[in-house]
N, C-alpha and C positions, 0 to 999 in steps of 0.2 A: 504494500500500500504506500509505503514511503517512496519507493522507486517510481511508482506511477504518479504520485503527487509532484515529484521533482521533474519528471518528463512533461507534465501538463503545465507546470509553472514556467518552463523554458520555451514554450511554443512561440511566444511573441518575441523572444530574444533571438531565436534562430533566423527568422526571416520576417520581412515586412509584409509578405504575402500570407494569406490564410492557408497554410499547408495542411494537408489531411492528417488525421490522427490514425495511426495504424497500430493495432493492439493484437499480439499473437499470444493466445492463451494467458493473457494478463490477469484473468480472474480465476485461475485454476484452484487457488487456495482460499477463495472467498466463500463464506457461507452464503446462503440465499438472501439473508437480510442485507448483508454488506453489498452483495451483487445488485440487489434492487436499488440500494442507495446510490451506488456509483453509476449505474445506468441512468437513473433519474437525473443525477448531477450532470453527467456528460450531455444528456439531451437538452437540459436547460441552459447550461453555461457555455456550451460549444455548438449551439444550433447553427452558427454561421460557418461551420466546418464540416467536411466529410469525415465520418468516423468509420473505419473499417475494422471489424472484429473477426479474427480467425479463432475458431474453437472447434473442438471435437464433441461437444456436448450440446444438449438442447435447452439448457437452463436459460441462457441469454435470450433465446427466441421466446420462450415461455414467459419470461418476466417482461420483455418488451411488449408482448401482446397484452399481458395483464395490466400494464401501465398505460396502454393505448398510445404507445410511442411508434410513430411511423418508421418503417425500415424496409429494406430489400433483403431478402434471404436467398442466398445462392449456395447450392450444394455442389462441391467439387468432387 
């Protein structure tokens, strides 16, 4: 969680452009409540950016649907 907060805090320092946020299994060790909180936070605080989440679970999809957050789901 600390690593993710540092990455998010540095976004505006890296570039003047709105770079996308790419997260690969970033929530593997989050319980469902923490996952719900971070997805809600990302949706509200970074709505002006593209957020790409790579995961091998369905938890993120289920929670995004529960929170009525719009997303595109792609299975590779």
